[in-house]
VOBA-1610 file (N, C-alpha, C; in pm, whole numbers, padded with zeros to 5 digits, always signed):
BEGIN
Met+14610+22539+36942Met+14728+22480+36978Met+14825+22448+36862Ser+14942+22501+36883Ser+15032+22475+36758Ser+15081+22357+36763Arg+15095+22289+36650Arg+15158+22147+36637Arg+15300+22157+36607Thr+15381+22072+36692Thr+15529+22059+36676Thr+15543+21927+36626Pro+15615+21936+36505Pro+15651+21795+36453Pro+15757+21728+36545Leu+15714+21585+36579Leu+15795+21531+36658Leu+15850+21385+36562Pro+15977+21393+36552Pro+16010+21269+36480Pro+15999+21139+36545Tyr+15966+21033+36483Tyr+15917+20906+36526Tyr+16010+20800+36468Ser+16075+20715+36550Ser+16146+20589+36473Ser+16124+20486+36561Ala+16135+20368+36505Ala+16110+20247+36601Ala+16248+20171+36552Gly+16320+20105+36660Gly+16443+20043+36638Gly+16406+19896+36531Asp+16292+19825+36578Asp+16270+19711+36520Asp+16121+19722+36464Ile+16103+19723+36324Ile+15969+19751+36283Ile+15879+19632+36312Ser+15950+19486+36334Ser+15880+19377+36359Ser+15816+19398+36517Ala+15917+19453+36603Ala+15867+19464+36747Ala+15770+19557+36749Leu+15757+19676+36669Leu+15658+19749+36660Leu+15526+19701+36627Ala+15523+19624+36520Ala+15391+19555+36467Ala+15338+19473+36564Arg+15431+19374+36618Arg+15386+19291+36732Arg+15308+19376+36846Ser+15373+19490+36902Ser+15310+19568+37009Ser+15201+19615+36965Leu+15181+19677+36825Leu+15052+19735+36784Leu+14939+19628+36778Arg+14976+19515+36744Arg+14880+19396+36717Arg+14832+19362+36860Ala+14922+19362+36962Ala+14878+19316+37098Ala+14778+19445+37151His+14800+19572+37138His+14723+19665+37191His+14592+19667+37135Leu+14593+19637+36983Leu+14465+19663+36907Leu+14396+19515+36908Ala+14439+19395+36944Ala+14342+19280+36948Ala+14238+19283+37024Gly+14143+19225+36978Gly+14004+19215+37046Gly+13953+19348+37064Arg+13976+19445+36985Arg+13903+19590+37005Arg+13800+19585+36902Glu+13675+19628+36939Glu+13555+19645+36869Glu+13570+19782+36810Asp+13602+19885+36882Asp+13605+20020+36818Asp+13764+20069+36815Pro+13769+20146+36695Pro+13900+20200+36689Pro+13944+20292+36785Pro+14066+20295+36825Pro+14128+20380+36939Pro+14118+20529+36895Gly+14103+20612+36991Gly+14112+20748+36957Gly+14240+20810+36943His+14245+20937+36901His+14384+21001+36857His+14472+20975+36984Val+14437+21023+37085Val+14532+21040+37201Val+14562+20889+37232Glu+14482+20810+37238Glu+14489+20658+37285Glu+14606+20598+37177Leu+14588+20637+37044Leu+14672+20583+36954Leu+14814+20623+36977Leu+14813+20756+36997Leu+14963+20831+37025Leu+15021+20756+37141Asn+14947+20720+37254Asn+15004+20661+37365Asn+15049+20514+37323Ile+14968+20440+37233Ile+15003+20312+37198Ile+15134+20311+37099Leu+15140+20408+37031Leu+15267+20416+36944Leu+15392+20464+37029Ala+15372+20549+37112Ala+15466+20577+37216Ala+15536+20466+37308Lys+15436+20377+37369Lys+15454+20265+37445Lys+15535+20166+37355Ala+15504+20152+37227Ala+15568+20065+37132Ala+15721+20073+37141Thr+15752+20197+37142Thr+15900+20230+37133Thr+15971+20257+37255Gly+15895+20224+37371Gly+15962+20204+37496Gly+15954+20331+37589Phe+15856+20402+37549Phe+15828+20526+37625Phe+15689+20485+37716Arg+15672+20560+37841Arg+15545+20531+37922Arg+15433+20596+37855Asn+15438+20688+37785Asn+15319+20736+37736Asn+15362+20838+37632Phe+15260+20896+37555Phe+15306+21012+37483Phe+15375+21132+37532Gln+15311+21172+37659Gln+15368+21279+37739Gln+15529+21266+37742His+15553+21131+37798His+15686+21104+37804His+15770+21110+37703Phe+15714+21063+37558Phe+15773+21085+37427Phe+15784+21211+37390Arg+15689+21315+37411Arg+15706+21436+37372Arg+15812+21522+37468Ala+15812+21478+37596Ala+15927+21530+37679Ala+16038+21501+37637Gln+16084+21365+37604Gln+16220+21335+37564Gln+16248+21412+37422Ala+16171+21421+37332Ala+16181+21503+37193Ala+16224+21657+37222Ala+16169+21703+37320Ala+16187+21836+37357Ala+16315+21844+37423Ala+16353+21757+37520Ala+16487+21766+37583Ala+16597+21735+37487Gln+16560+21668+37374Gln+16687+21637+37289Gln+16720+21765+37193Glu+16602+21811+37146Glu+16602+21952+37095Glu+16676+22061+37155His+16644+22073+37291His+16726+22178+37371His+16860+22133+37362Leu+16887+22015+37395Leu+17030+21991+37383Leu+17103+22010+37269Ala+17046+21970+37164Ala+17093+22011+37015Ala+17115+22152+37006Gln+17041+22223+37051Gln+17045+22369+37027Gln+17162+22434+37111Glu+17174+22372+37244Glu+17290+22427+37317Glu+17437+22380+37273Ala+17426+22248+37207Ala+17532+22210+37136Ala+17571+22273+37019Ala+17486+22334+36935Ala+17490+22413+36827Ala+17555+22557+36855Ala+17532+22594+36965Ala+17557+22727+36996Ala+17717+22762+36985Pro+17745+22860+36921Pro+17906+22867+36923Pro+17975+22909+37062Ala+18081+22844+37086Ala+18170+22863+37195Ala+18217+23008+37201Pro+18219+23066+37311Pro+18272+23221+37325Pro+18412+23235+37264Ala+18437+23337+37204Ala+18558+23360+37131Ala+18678+23362+37255Val+18779+23337+37225Val+18891+23352+37333Val+18984+23472+37262Asp+19011+23558+37354Asp+19105+23680+37316Asp+19241+23618+37345His+19309+23565+37253His+19447+23506+37263His+19540+23586+37299Val+19525+23731+37254Val+19626+23843+37278Val+19618+23860+37418Arg+19498+23859+37483Arg+19490+23890+37626Arg+19554+23768+37694Val+19532+23661+37643Val+19590+23532+37730Val+19738+23547+37726Val+19795+23561+37614Val+19940+23593+37596Val+19994+23701+37690Lys+19918+23815+37707Lys+19944+23924+37804Lys+19955+23885+37949Val+19832+23794+37988Val+19815+23772+38112Val+19921+23683+38144Ala+19955+23593+38056Ala+20063+23484+38092Ala+20215+23539+38118Arg+20211+23666+38072Arg+20355+23725+38125Arg+20356+23770+38271Cys+20241+23743+38336Cys+20246+23768+38470Cys+20327+23618+38535Phe+20319+23533+38466Phe+20391+23410+38520Phe+20548+23395+38485Asp+20606+23339+38554Asp+20750+23319+38531Asp+20766+23161+38444Glu+20880+23155+38418Glu+20904+23037+38332Glu+20875+22895+38411Ala+20863+22913+38540Ala+20822+22790+38610Ala+20659+22791+38624Gly+20592+22871+38577Gly+20445+22885+38570Gly+20405+22941+38713Arg+20480+23020+38784Arg+20448+23080+38921Arg+20391+23216+38889Leu+20309+23266+38944Leu+20268+23405+38921Leu+20352+23490+38986Ala+20412+23561+38898Ala+20545+23641+38931Ala+20513+23784+38994Arg+20392+23851+38922Arg+20347+23976+38980Arg+20186+23973+38977Trp+20138+24051+39049Trp+19990+24083+39057Trp+19933+24177+38942Pro+19864+24166+38845Pro+19826+24239+38759Pro+19725+24348+38821Ala+19745+24463+38754Ala+19681+24584+38787Ala+19522+24577+38748Lys+19493+24522+38642Lys+19353+24523+38604Lys+19282+24392+38653Phe+19145+24426+38706Phe+19066+24349+38780Phe+19064+24211+38694Gly+19011+24244+38566Gly+18990+24122+38483Gly+19101+24019+38458Asp+19230+24065+38465Asp+19352+23994+38453Asp+19376+23920+38589Gln+19353+23991+38699Gln+19361+23915+38840Gln+19271+23820+38850Gln+19142+23822+38801Gln+19044+23713+38793Gln+19085+23602+38718Thr+19162+23613+38617Thr+19205+23515+38510Thr+19331+23451+38579Cys+19419+23508+38664Cys+19537+23478+38723Cys+19481+23359+38820Leu+19352+23423+38901Leu+19296+23340+39006Leu+19272+23197+38974Trp+19220+23206+38861Trp+19157+23090+38796Trp+19274+22988+38784Val+19409+23028+38728Val+19526+22942+38714Val+19552+22886+38861Leu+19547+22957+38961Leu+19578+22920+39088Leu+19464+22828+39133Trp+19348+22870+39123Trp+19242+22768+39139Trp+19257+22635+39084Ser+19304+22602+38959Ser+19344+22493+38896Ser+19449+22397+38964Arg+19514+22474+39057Arg+19602+22388+39135Arg+19590+22352+39246Leu+19465+22398+39296Leu+19428+22328+39420Leu+19375+22204+39422Pro+19366+22097+39484Pro+19291+21983+39467Pro+19146+21986+39479Ala+19096+21906+39385Ala+18932+21928+39387Ala+18898+21829+39469Asp+18766+21860+39532Asp+18675+21766+39615Asp+18780+21730+39755His+18836+21818+39800His+18928+21802+39919His+18900+21910+40034Val+18889+21888+40145Val+18886+21976+40232Val+19027+22010+40274Leu+19058+22143+40273Leu+19198+22178+40300Leu+19211+22295+40422Thr+19310+22274+40508Thr+19321+22384+40606Thr+19396+22507+40554Glu+19375+22596+40632Glu+19434+22733+40591Glu+19595+22724+40547Glu+19648+22640+40638Glu+19799+22610+40599Glu+19827+22549+40460Gln+19732+22419+40448Gln+19724+22350+40304Gln+19718+22467+40190Val+19610+22553+40202Val+19578+22661+40092Val+19707+22743+40095Asn+19756+22802+40193Asn+19859+22887+40196Asn+20007+22825+40124Arg+20014+22698+40155Arg+20125+22611+40090Arg+20117+22614+39949Val+19993+22583+39908Val+19986+22565+39729Val+19997+22705+39703Leu+19944+22815+39751Leu+19969+22952+39696Leu+20104+22989+39687Arg+20176+22973+39828Arg+20314+23007+39815Arg+20401+22965+39706Asp+20376+22812+39688Asp+20422+22725+39598Asp+20414+22793+39444Asn+20323+22856+39422Asn+20268+22910+39279Asn+20256+23043+39268His+20343+23135+39359His+20342+23272+39334His+20479+23310+39385Arg+20539+23431+39327Arg+20675+23468+39384Arg+20652+23609+39456Phe+20548+23682+39464Phe+20558+23811+39514Phe+20521+23818+39638Gly+20493+23722+39723Gly+20500+23707+39874Gly+20370+23760+39940Asp+20270+23741+39886Asp+20147+23782+39951Asp+20030+23685+39930His+20044+23563+39992His+19963+23467+39976His+19824+23477+40034Ala+19814+23559+40121Ala+19692+23591+40212Ala+19607+23686+40106Leu+19672+23779+40022Leu+19604+23850+39939Leu+19516+23755+39837Leu+19619+23649+39792Leu+19558+23566+39685Leu+19441+23470+39749Arg+19468+23426+39853Arg+19359+23336+39943Arg+19242+23424+39969Arg+19233+23553+40011Arg+19129+23628+40024Arg+19046+23653+39887Glu+19131+23689+39796Glu+19069+23732+39673Glu+19003+23603+39600Met+19051+23487+39615Met+19003+23355+39573Met+18869+23328+39643Cys+18862+23360+39771Cys+18730+23331+39865Cys+18635+23462+39800Asp+18677+23584+39786Asp+18578+23695+39745Asp+18539+23664+39619Gln+18603+23601+39520Gln+18570+23587+39383Gln+18482+23445+39389Gly+18464+23377+39488Gly+18387+23244+39458Gly+18454+23135+39431Leu+18585+23135+39417Leu+18652+23015+39388Leu+18690+22927+39497Leu+18684+22989+39598Leu+18731+22891+39718Leu+18620+22916+39840Ser+18593+22812+39893Ser+18501+22855+39989Ser+18559+22811+40151Arg+18534+22872+40244Arg+18573+22842+40383Arg+18480+22859+40476Thr+18494+22773+40586Thr+18382+22786+40689Thr+18413+22923+40772Pro+18309+22958+40830Pro+18295+23090+40909Pro+18433+23104+41017Asp+18485+22993+41067Asp+18586+23003+41148Asp+18731+22997+41080Gly+18729+22974+40942Gly+18829+22992+40864Gly+18908+22845+40867Arg+18874+22749+40929Arg+18951+22623+40938Arg+18953+22525+40830Glu+18855+22550+40752Glu+18839+22447+40639Glu+18819+22519+40497Tyr+18895+22486+40423Tyr+18865+22553+40275Tyr+18837+22448+40161Arg+18765+22504+40071Arg+18729+22388+39958Arg+18731+22447+39843Arg+18792+22395+39745Arg+18806+22455+39612Arg+18640+22458+39549Val+18581+22549+39497Val+18451+22552+39431Val+18453+22509+39310Glu+18385+22400+39276Glu+18372+22338+39145Glu+18296+22406+39053Arg+18345+22463+38944Arg+18277+22518+38844Arg+18363+22521+38701Arg+18326+22540+38587Arg+18391+22579+38467Arg+18434+22690+38464Pro+18578+22691+38437Pro+18649+22837+38433Pro+18589+22893+38294Pro+18596+23047+38294Pro+18584+23100+38148Pro+18670+23065+38056Glu+18628+23084+37923Glu+18723+23023+37823Glu+18868+23075+37800Glu+18874+23205+37842Glu+19004+23253+37840Glu+19110+23194+37959Ala+19048+23182+38086Ala+19106+23125+38193Ala+19140+22982+38151Leu+19065+22903+38084Leu+19120+22765+38038Leu+19217+22770+37946Ala+19223+22870+37834Ala+19330+22893+37760Ala+19453+22915+37839Leu+19452+23009+37914Leu+19563+23041+38000Leu+19634+22914+38084Ile+19539+22851+38133Ile+19571+22718+38218Ile+19644+22614+38124Arg+19586+22589+38019Arg+19646+22505+37928Arg+19782+22560+37869His+19788+22688+37837His+19911+22761+37788His+20030+22735+37905Leu+19977+22740+38037Leu+20095+22732+38136Leu+20131+22587+38190Lys+20054+22498+38158Lys+20075+22338+38189Lys+20223+22309+38161Pro+20264+22328+38036Pro+20394+22288+38017Pro+20510+22351+38091Arg+20481+22456+38163Arg+20586+22529+38237Arg+20596+22464+38369Leu+20512+22378+38404Leu+20527+22326+38550Leu+20590+22207+38554Pro+20721+22223+38612Pro+20830+22120+38618Pro+20785+22004+38705Ala+20733+22017+38838Ala+20693+21910+38882Ala+20560+21900+38931Ala+20493+21892+38852Ala+20347+21902+38864Ala+20312+21760+38873Thr+20191+21752+38969Thr+20146+21631+38993Thr+20049+21583+38891Ala+20007+21463+38902Ala+19905+21410+38800Ala+19774+21495+38808Ala+19738+21508+38937Ala+19619+21593+38957Ala+19625+21741+38880Glu+19752+21783+38908Glu+19743+21926+38838Glu+19747+21919+38678Arg+19809+21824+38622Arg+19828+21796+38480Arg+19693+21765+38416Ser+19608+21702+38504Ser+19483+21668+38443Ser+19367+21763+38452Ala+19401+21869+38544Ala+19313+21985+38549Ala+19269+22043+38416Pro+19164+22112+38415Pro+19097+22176+38276Pro+19198+22227+38200
//
């Protein structure tokens, strides 16, 4: 079994000494290796050594994730897709490329209220207010097909599916925010 170094620290050395003394008081035989590991782990607030080791592994995993570089944003593409929107931030034309369509759908997704059940008419109203080419049904269907919007089988209730947009979509959403003249506070606080 390979040994993984586990950093150990105690917030208060005096409390650590008291805890160790309490655990070792009145013992005739010295504790074994595993028992000593459990005593040290308990002295710093863990249930046992297994709990201590699991916490250390989780911290290392999170540190590695945080150190991973964020995916690069293709700013040229973001500017190109932004041309599909007018000066008021409404979708003026439906792009020909599928990837550009998806990015535009994320912008419309960001303008739907989060954690609300909407009727089809409410979804249509938001989509009509945010595009100019006159096909809100296409946008609604595409949002459902791409998993950005969920609906009940009878089509009465719609809900925005909460997940993080891709980096390019986030960049486009941020780029278009200043164009929204009468945006609500919810729309302005969207990603």
